C-alpha positions as CSV (number, residue, x, y, z in Angstrom):
1,M,100.7,95.4,84.2
2,T,99.2,97.8,86.7
3,L,97.4,101.0,85.9
4,N,98.7,104.2,87.6
5,R,95.6,106.2,86.9
6,L,91.9,105.6,86.2
7,V,89.5,108.3,85.0
8,L,85.8,107.9,85.3
9,W,83.8,110.2,83.0
10,R,80.1,110.6,83.1
11,H,78.2,111.1,79.8
12,G,76.8,114.5,78.7
13,E,73.3,115.8,79.3
14,T,70.5,113.7,77.8
15,D,66.8,114.3,77.0
16,Y,65.9,112.5,80.2
17,N,68.3,114.5,82.3
18,A,66.8,117.7,80.8
19,T,63.2,116.6,81.7
20,G,64.1,115.2,85.1
21,R,63.3,111.5,84.4
22,W,65.1,108.4,85.7
23,Q,67.1,106.7,83.0
24,G,68.7,103.5,84.2
25,H,69.0,101.1,81.3
26,L,66.7,103.2,79.0
27,D,68.7,104.2,76.0
28,S,68.2,108.0,76.1
29,A,69.9,110.4,73.7
30,L,72.3,113.3,74.2
31,T,70.9,116.8,73.8
32,E,72.8,119.4,71.9
33,T,74.0,120.7,75.3
34,G,75.3,117.2,76.0
35,W,77.2,117.0,72.8
36,N,78.8,120.4,73.5
37,Q,79.7,119.3,77.1
38,A,81.6,116.4,75.6
39,R,83.4,118.6,73.1
40,F,84.4,121.2,75.8
41,A,85.7,118.4,78.0
42,V,88.1,117.0,75.4
43,P,91.0,119.5,75.8
44,V,91.0,118.9,79.6
45,L,90.7,115.2,79.5
46,T,93.4,114.9,76.8
47,K,95.9,116.0,79.5
48,F,95.4,112.7,81.3
49,A,96.7,110.9,78.2
50,P,94.5,107.8,78.4
51,E,95.7,104.8,76.3
52,L,92.1,103.5,76.0
53,V,88.5,104.5,76.6
54,V,86.0,101.9,77.7
55,A,82.4,103.0,77.4
56,S,79.0,101.7,78.5
57,D,77.0,100.3,75.6
58,L,74.2,102.7,76.3
59,R,74.4,105.3,73.5
60,R,74.6,108.4,75.8
61,A,77.9,107.0,77.1
62,T,79.1,105.6,73.8
63,N,78.4,108.8,72.0
64,T,80.2,110.9,74.6
65,A,83.2,108.6,74.5
66,T,83.3,108.8,70.7
67,V,83.6,112.6,70.8
68,F,86.9,112.1,72.7
69,T,88.3,109.1,70.9
70,D,87.6,110.6,67.5
71,A,89.3,113.9,68.5
72,V,92.3,112.2,70.1
73,G,92.7,109.1,68.0
74,I,92.8,106.3,70.7
75,P,90.9,103.0,70.8
76,L,87.4,102.7,72.2
77,R,85.9,99.6,73.7
78,I,82.3,99.0,74.5
79,D,81.4,97.0,77.7
80,E,77.8,96.5,78.9
81,R,79.1,96.0,82.5
82,L,79.5,99.8,82.6
83,R,75.8,100.3,82.1
84,E,73.9,102.5,84.6
85,T,72.0,101.0,87.5
86,N,69.0,99.0,86.3
87,L,66.3,101.1,88.0
88,G,63.5,98.6,87.2
89,K,60.0,100.1,87.5
90,W,61.4,103.6,88.2
91,Q,62.8,104.0,84.7
92,G,61.2,106.7,82.7
93,L,59.5,108.3,85.7
94,T,60.1,111.6,87.5
95,N,61.0,111.9,91.2
96,A,57.4,112.9,91.9
97,E,56.0,109.9,90.1
98,V,58.3,107.5,91.9
99,E,57.5,109.1,95.3
100,A,53.8,108.9,94.6
101,E,54.0,105.2,93.9
102,W,56.7,104.2,96.4
103,P,56.7,106.8,99.2
104,G,60.0,107.3,100.9
105,M,61.8,104.6,98.8
106,I,64.0,107.1,96.9
107,D,65.5,108.3,100.2
108,Q,66.0,104.7,101.4
109,W,67.6,103.7,98.1
110,R,70.0,106.7,98.3
111,A,71.0,106.0,101.9
112,D,71.4,102.2,101.6
113,P,73.5,100.7,98.7
114,T,71.9,97.3,99.3
115,V,68.4,98.5,98.4
116,A,67.2,98.0,94.9
117,P,64.3,99.7,93.1
118,P,61.4,97.3,92.3
119,D,62.6,94.9,89.6
120,G,66.0,96.7,89.5
121,E,69.5,96.2,91.0
122,S,71.3,97.6,94.0
123,R,74.4,99.8,93.9
124,I,76.4,96.9,95.4
125,E,75.5,94.8,92.3
126,V,76.4,97.7,90.0
127,A,79.8,98.2,91.7
128,D,80.5,94.5,91.6
129,R,80.1,94.3,87.8
130,A,81.9,97.6,87.2
131,V,85.0,96.7,89.2
132,E,85.4,93.7,86.9
133,V,86.1,96.1,84.1
134,V,88.7,97.9,86.2
135,Q,90.4,94.6,87.0
136,D,90.5,93.6,83.4
137,V,92.2,96.8,82.1
138,D,94.4,96.8,85.2
139,R,96.0,93.6,84.0
140,E,96.4,95.0,80.5
141,F,97.7,98.5,80.8
142,D,100.2,100.4,83.0
143,G,99.3,104.0,82.2
144,T,95.9,105.7,82.2
145,V,92.5,104.2,81.1
146,M,89.3,106.2,81.0
147,L,85.9,104.7,81.6
148,C,82.9,106.6,80.1
149,A,79.9,105.6,82.1
150,H,77.1,106.9,84.3
151,G,76.6,108.9,87.5
152,G,75.2,106.2,89.6
153,L,77.8,103.7,88.5
154,I,80.7,106.1,89.1
155,S,79.5,106.8,92.6
156,A,79.1,103.1,93.4
157,L,82.4,102.2,91.8
158,T,84.1,105.0,93.9
159,G,82.9,103.4,97.1
160,K,84.1,100.0,95.9
161,L,87.5,101.1,94.8
162,L,88.2,103.0,98.0
163,N,86.9,100.1,100.2
164,L,84.6,102.5,101.9
165,P,82.1,100.9,104.4
166,I,78.9,100.3,102.6
167,E,77.0,102.5,105.0
168,S,79.2,105.4,103.9
169,W,78.5,105.2,100.2
170,G,75.5,107.4,100.5
171,Q,77.8,110.3,101.6
172,L,79.3,110.5,98.1
173,G,77.7,113.3,96.1
174,G,76.3,112.9,92.6
175,I,78.3,113.3,89.4
176,G,77.5,116.2,87.0
177,N,77.0,115.6,83.3
178,C,80.4,115.3,81.6
179,H,82.2,115.6,85.0
180,W,84.9,113.1,85.9
181,T,86.5,111.4,88.9
182,V,90.2,110.4,89.0
183,F,92.0,107.7,90.9
184,T,95.7,107.3,91.2
185,R,98.2,105.0,92.8
186,R,101.3,106.1,94.8
187,P,104.5,105.0,93.1
188,D,105.9,102.0,95.0
189,G,102.8,101.9,97.1
190,D,100.6,99.0,98.2
191,G,98.6,99.1,95.0
192,R,95.4,100.5,96.5
193,W,93.6,103.3,94.7
194,R,93.4,106.8,96.1
195,L,90.9,109.5,95.1
196,S,92.7,112.4,93.4
197,S,89.6,114.3,92.3
198,Y,85.8,113.8,92.4
199,N,83.1,115.3,90.2
200,A,85.6,117.7,88.5
201,G,84.5,119.4,85.3
202,S,85.4,121.9,82.6
203,T,84.9,125.6,83.4
204,R,83.4,126.2,80.0
């Protein structure tokens, strides 16, 4: 078995997104806007015809994924390896609060995937655990699988799947709430992933 398409879908807006706070492993909740974003995305994502959705065990991702799987009637798996980056001591803080305590470290973290927040994990570590999920479903399915996860994880996993130099990962932009990134493989190709779309979203 070998997948021919992989869709990475970020969860909808949360209460922490709305108030500008870092989430990481904190289990924040979808806002009403976030629930609606997920509902609006369903008709577009249905066109990818995924056979399975695998979601992070954090409820903002699980709830977003459930909106899709309930509407379409396909299986949902939960996998903690798809959790967002553990942001350690930054979790629950605003940018201003982090900057006040650790001046300049946000910029350093964004530029260098090997840097981890205090008591947190680096984007390299995040990508390494997330790619294991891709490898697992790649052995099991030959169509399309969708992973419902988090912005930081999706960006890190994109760098990993494309074999980008680590120093280039910081050039990948952020992922909007309920936006998605799509990877495909060329028929009869060498098996490597290619990026078909990045941070795409519904127009509604």
